[in-house]
Each structure stands twice: as C-alpha cells, then as structure tokens.
C-alpha positions as CSV (number, residue, x, y, z in Angstrom):
1,X,-27.9,16.8,-39.4
2,X,-24.1,17.3,-38.9
3,X,-24.9,18.6,-35.4
4,X,-26.5,15.3,-34.5
5,X,-23.4,13.4,-35.8
6,X,-21.1,15.4,-33.5
7,X,-23.3,14.7,-30.6
8,X,-23.2,11.0,-31.1
9,X,-19.4,10.9,-31.5
10,X,-19.0,12.8,-28.2
11,X,-21.0,10.3,-26.2
12,X,-18.5,7.4,-26.6
13,X,-15.7,9.7,-25.4
14,X,-17.7,10.6,-22.3
15,X,-18.4,6.9,-21.6
16,X,-14.7,6.0,-22.0
17,X,-13.7,8.8,-19.7
18,X,-16.2,7.7,-17.0
19,X,-15.0,4.1,-17.4
20,X,-11.4,5.1,-17.0
21,X,-12.2,7.1,-13.9
22,X,-14.1,4.2,-12.4
23,X,-11.1,1.9,-13.0
24,X,-8.7,3.9,-10.9
25,X,-5.6,2.1,-9.7
26,X,-6.9,1.8,-6.1
27,X,-6.5,3.9,-3.0
28,X,-4.3,7.0,-3.1
29,X,-1.5,7.8,-0.6
30,X,-3.9,9.6,1.8
31,X,-6.4,6.7,1.7
32,X,-3.6,4.3,2.6
33,X,-2.4,6.6,5.4
34,X,-6.0,6.7,6.8
35,X,-6.4,2.9,6.5
36,X,-3.2,2.5,8.5
37,X,-4.5,5.0,11.1
38,X,-7.8,3.1,11.3
39,X,-6.0,-0.3,11.8
40,X,-3.7,1.2,14.4
41,X,-6.6,2.8,16.3
42,X,-8.6,-0.4,16.3
43,X,-5.6,-2.3,17.6
44,X,-5.2,0.3,20.4
45,X,-8.8,-0.1,21.4
46,X,-8.6,-3.9,21.1
47,X,-5.6,-6.3,21.4
48,X,-3.1,-3.5,22.4
49,X,-5.3,-2.2,25.2
50,X,-4.1,-3.2,28.6
51,X,-6.7,-4.8,30.9
52,X,-6.2,-4.3,34.6
53,X,-7.8,-6.8,36.9
54,X,-9.4,-5.3,39.9
55,X,-7.0,-5.0,42.9
56,X,-3.9,-5.6,40.8
57,X,-1.2,-2.9,40.2
58,X,-0.1,-4.3,36.8
59,X,-2.0,-5.5,33.7
60,X,-2.0,-9.2,32.9
61,X,-0.5,-9.8,29.5
62,X,-0.6,-13.0,27.5
63,X,1.7,-13.9,24.7
64,X,-1.3,-14.3,22.4
65,X,-2.5,-10.8,23.2
66,X,0.8,-9.2,22.5
67,X,1.3,-11.2,19.3
68,X,-2.1,-10.0,18.1
69,X,-1.2,-6.5,18.9
70,X,2.1,-6.9,17.0
71,X,0.3,-8.3,14.0
72,X,-2.2,-5.4,13.8
73,X,0.6,-2.9,14.3
74,X,2.6,-4.5,11.4
75,X,-0.6,-4.3,9.3
76,X,-0.8,-0.6,10.0
77,X,2.9,-0.1,9.3
78,X,2.5,-1.9,5.9
79,X,-0.2,0.6,5.0
80,X,2.1,3.5,6.0
81,X,4.9,1.9,3.9
82,X,2.5,1.7,0.9
83,X,1.5,5.4,1.4
84,X,5.2,6.3,1.5
85,X,5.9,4.4,-1.7
86,X,3.0,6.3,-3.3
87,X,4.7,9.5,-2.4
88,X,3.4,10.6,0.9
89,X,6.2,12.4,2.8
90,X,4.3,14.8,5.1
91,X,6.1,15.6,8.4
92,X,3.2,14.4,10.5
93,X,3.0,11.2,8.5
94,X,6.7,10.5,8.9
95,X,6.3,10.9,12.7
96,X,3.4,8.4,12.7
97,X,5.3,6.0,10.5
98,X,8.5,6.2,12.7
99,X,6.4,5.7,15.8
100,X,4.8,2.6,14.3
101,X,8.2,1.2,13.4
102,X,9.4,1.7,17.0
103,X,6.3,0.1,18.3
104,X,6.8,-3.0,16.1
105,X,10.4,-3.3,17.5
106,X,9.2,-3.0,21.1
107,X,6.3,-5.4,20.6
108,X,8.6,-8.0,19.0
109,X,10.9,-7.9,22.0
110,X,7.8,-8.0,24.3
111,X,6.4,-11.1,22.6
112,X,9.6,-12.9,23.1
113,X,9.8,-11.9,26.7
114,X,6.2,-12.7,27.5
115,X,6.5,-16.1,25.8
116,X,9.6,-16.9,27.7
117,X,7.8,-16.0,31.0
118,X,4.8,-18.1,30.0
119,X,7.1,-21.1,29.3
120,X,8.7,-20.7,32.7
121,X,5.4,-20.7,34.5
122,X,4.2,-23.9,33.0
C-alpha cells in the first residue's frame, strides 16, 4: 500500500512540471532571430523587390512601395533587437543586425527622396 501512495504523490509533480514547460515565456533568442530573418526574406521577395518594366533601364519606385519595404525591415530589426536583448550575440547575428540597421537608415532617406520626387511630378 505505501508504494501506491508514493505513486499518487508523484503524478501531481509530473503534471506541474508539464504545465510549467507548456507555459514557457515565449520564443527564445534563436526563434526571434529566425522570425526576423523570415520577415526580412519575405520583404525582399515582396515590397523590397525592384520591378523592372520591359524596355526600361531603371526600376520604377513608388513612395508607398519603399515605405512598405521600410516598415517590414523595421519589423525584422525589432525581432533582431529582441533577440539581442534575450542574449544573442553571435558574430553572424551581429552582422545581420547591423546590415538591417543600415538598410533602415538608407530606406528612410529613400522614402523621403521618392516622396519629394512624387510631389514634384504632380
């Protein structure tokens, strides 16, 4: 009979441990990094992708397209910042994060320039 009693007291401990594991605090630093990479990749295939019209030497850009690209790049950078705050400091990660920061700065300047050109054409 004592054996059965020990068995029943062990079950609640297992259930508590499983519940605690299921209530994790959210994505870990590597998950955040991968989320940022996914957002950035989607942006590069979507709003950040240049579309060349047939017969033209340059891609046509709209302020809306560049602004959307900027927004998605900022979202990726926010994920990278969360990963860094969670302790990710890998050399490759730092390069990706720095590249995203530089891209945000360039896109902010580009949005301003394209908007200015759009206003001048109206």
